[in-house]
C-alpha positions as a Markdown table, in Angstrom:
| # | Residue | x | y | z |
|---|---|---|---|---|
| 1 | Met | 101.0 | 86.8 | 99.5 |
| 2 | Thr | 99.3 | 90.2 | 100.6 |
| 3 | Phe | 97.8 | 92.9 | 98.3 |
| 4 | Leu | 98.9 | 96.6 | 98.9 |
| 5 | Asp | 95.8 | 98.4 | 97.6 |
| 6 | Gly | 96.8 | 101.7 | 96.0 |
| 7 | Gly | 93.1 | 102.9 | 96.5 |
| 8 | Arg | 92.6 | 103.9 | 93.1 |
| 9 | Glu | 91.5 | 102.4 | 89.8 |
| 10 | Ala | 93.3 | 102.0 | 86.7 |
| 11 | Gln | 93.6 | 105.2 | 84.4 |
| 12 | Cys | 94.9 | 103.8 | 81.2 |
| 13 | Pro | 93.5 | 101.1 | 79.3 |
| 14 | Pro | 94.8 | 97.5 | 79.3 |
| 15 | Asp | 97.5 | 96.0 | 76.9 |
| 16 | Pro | 95.2 | 94.2 | 74.1 |
| 17 | Leu | 98.5 | 91.9 | 73.3 |
| 18 | Tyr | 97.5 | 90.4 | 77.1 |
| 19 | Pro | 93.8 | 90.0 | 77.4 |
| 20 | Asn | 94.2 | 87.0 | 80.1 |
| 21 | Gly | 97.2 | 88.4 | 82.3 |
| 22 | Ile | 100.9 | 87.8 | 82.0 |
| 23 | Lys | 103.1 | 85.2 | 83.6 |
| 24 | Val | 106.2 | 87.6 | 85.2 |
| 25 | Asp | 109.6 | 85.8 | 85.7 |
| 26 | Ile | 111.7 | 87.9 | 87.7 |
| 27 | Ser | 113.9 | 84.5 | 88.6 |
| 28 | Arg | 116.6 | 85.4 | 86.1 |
| 29 | Gly | 116.9 | 81.9 | 85.3 |
| 30 | Ala | 117.7 | 80.7 | 88.5 |
| 31 | Ala | 118.3 | 76.9 | 89.2 |
| 32 | Gln | 115.6 | 77.0 | 92.6 |
| 33 | Ala | 112.6 | 79.0 | 92.0 |
| 34 | Cys | 109.0 | 79.0 | 93.2 |
| 35 | Val | 105.9 | 79.9 | 91.2 |
| 36 | Val | 102.9 | 81.7 | 92.6 |
| 37 | Asn | 99.8 | 82.0 | 91.2 |
| 38 | Leu | 98.0 | 85.3 | 91.9 |
| 39 | Pro | 94.4 | 86.2 | 92.4 |
| 40 | Tyr | 93.4 | 87.2 | 89.1 |
| 41 | Pro | 93.0 | 90.3 | 88.5 |
| 42 | Ala | 94.1 | 92.5 | 91.3 |
| 43 | Pro | 91.0 | 94.4 | 93.2 |
| 44 | Arg | 92.4 | 98.0 | 91.9 |
| 45 | Cys | 95.8 | 99.7 | 91.6 |
| 46 | Gly | 98.4 | 98.2 | 94.1 |
| 47 | Gln | 101.0 | 95.7 | 94.7 |
| 48 | Trp | 101.3 | 92.2 | 95.1 |
| 49 | Val | 104.0 | 91.1 | 98.2 |
| 50 | Ile | 105.0 | 87.6 | 97.1 |
| 51 | Gly | 107.2 | 85.8 | 100.1 |
| 52 | Cys | 109.1 | 82.5 | 99.1 |
| 53 | Glu | 107.8 | 79.9 | 101.6 |
| 54 | Arg | 111.2 | 78.1 | 101.8 |
| 55 | Cys | 113.9 | 81.2 | 101.7 |
| 56 | His | 111.7 | 83.8 | 102.8 |
| 57 | Gln | 112.7 | 86.1 | 100.1 |
| 58 | Val | 110.2 | 88.9 | 99.5 |
| 59 | Asn | 109.3 | 90.5 | 96.1 |
| 60 | Ile | 106.6 | 92.8 | 95.1 |
| 61 | Val | 104.9 | 92.9 | 91.8 |
| 62 | Ser | 102.3 | 95.8 | 90.4 |
| 63 | Ala | 99.0 | 95.3 | 89.3 |
| 64 | Ala | 96.4 | 97.7 | 87.8 |
| 65 | Gly | 93.0 | 95.6 | 88.5 |
| 66 | Arg | 93.1 | 95.2 | 84.7 |
| 67 | Pro | 93.0 | 92.0 | 82.4 |
| 68 | Asp | 96.6 | 92.7 | 81.6 |
| 69 | Asp | 97.6 | 92.2 | 85.4 |
| 70 | Pro | 100.1 | 89.6 | 86.4 |
| 71 | Arg | 98.7 | 86.2 | 86.7 |
| 72 | Gln | 101.7 | 84.0 | 87.9 |
| 73 | Val | 105.2 | 85.2 | 89.2 |
| 74 | Arg | 108.0 | 83.0 | 89.2 |
| 75 | Ile | 110.8 | 84.3 | 92.0 |
| 76 | Ala | 114.4 | 82.8 | 92.6 |
| 77 | Cys | 115.0 | 81.3 | 96.0 |
| 78 | Arg | 117.9 | 82.7 | 97.8 |
| 79 | Pro | 121.0 | 80.4 | 97.0 |
| 80 | Asp | 121.7 | 80.1 | 100.7 |
| 81 | Ala | 118.4 | 78.9 | 101.3 |
């Protein structure tokens, strides 16, 4: 996992519905998936590059360095892995 720093601070207030971050599921209900815990909150605005250690699929999730940042991401493994 790598953080790509966007070089700026968040300009909008955080979503008050998520004061402790969010869990992001981009697995689309896949039978085989990985769950990755992210460092929370992100240092600033940017993107987390998340790779599955088993199938090597790569996904990107954005973050803003706020309380409503992603804390955890569930990603699908490629079916051919």
